[in-house]
C-alpha positions as CSV (number, residue, x, y, z in Angstrom):
1,M,-15.6,-1.5,18.2
2,T,-14.9,-5.1,16.5
3,I,-11.6,-6.8,15.4
4,Q,-12.7,-6.4,11.7
5,E,-13.3,-2.3,12.3
6,Y,-9.8,-2.3,14.4
7,K,-7.9,-3.8,11.1
8,Q,-9.8,-2.0,8.8
9,Q,-8.4,1.5,10.8
10,L,-4.9,-0.3,11.0
11,Y,-4.8,-0.5,6.9
12,D,-5.9,2.9,6.5
13,A,-3.4,4.5,8.4
14,C,-0.9,2.2,6.6
15,M,-1.8,3.3,3.5
16,E,-2.0,7.2,4.5
17,H,1.4,6.6,5.8
18,I,2.9,5.3,2.7
19,F,1.5,8.1,1.0
20,L,2.9,10.6,2.8
21,A,6.2,8.5,2.7
22,Q,5.7,9.0,-1.0
23,Q,5.0,12.6,-0.7
24,A,8.1,13.4,1.2
25,L,10.2,11.2,-1.4
26,D,9.0,13.4,-4.0
27,R,9.9,16.5,-1.5
28,Y,13.3,15.0,-1.5
29,A,13.5,14.6,-5.5
30,T,12.7,18.7,-5.9
31,A,14.3,19.9,-3.1
32,K,16.7,23.3,-3.7
33,T,18.5,23.3,-0.7
34,D,20.5,20.6,1.6
35,R,17.7,21.6,4.4
36,E,15.1,20.5,2.6
37,R,16.2,17.5,1.7
38,E,17.0,16.9,5.1
39,Y,13.6,17.5,6.3
40,A,11.7,15.4,3.4
41,K,14.3,12.5,4.3
42,I,13.5,12.7,8.1
43,D,9.5,12.7,7.1
44,N,10.0,10.0,5.1
45,L,12.0,7.8,7.7
46,Q,9.0,8.6,10.0
47,H,6.3,7.7,8.1
48,L,8.2,4.4,6.8
49,A,8.6,3.5,10.5
50,A,5.1,4.8,11.5
51,H,3.9,2.5,8.3
52,N,6.0,-0.5,9.9
53,A,4.8,-0.4,13.2
54,L,1.1,-0.2,11.8
55,Q,1.6,-3.1,9.5
56,W,2.8,-5.3,13.0
57,A,-0.1,-4.3,14.6
58,L,-2.2,-5.3,11.7
59,Y,-0.4,-8.9,11.7
60,K,-0.6,-9.0,15.5
61,A,-4.6,-8.1,15.4
62,S,-5.1,-11.1,12.5
63,E,-3.2,-13.5,14.6
64,L,-5.8,-12.8,17.7
65,E,-8.4,-12.9,15.0
66,K,-7.5,-16.7,14.4
């Protein structure tokens, strides 16, 4: 795997987690119970954390490429 392919995989995963975080926000907004809201909030935070970790890895991969 080349560094470019690795960076593309990281980028794709970043986009997927942002999409899933947005879905969790949508679920939070339409939740009917406190439990549904809490699960959606947890999902959102987990996807945002994953996105941030992947962004950091993408940044480091870009530094290595230089």
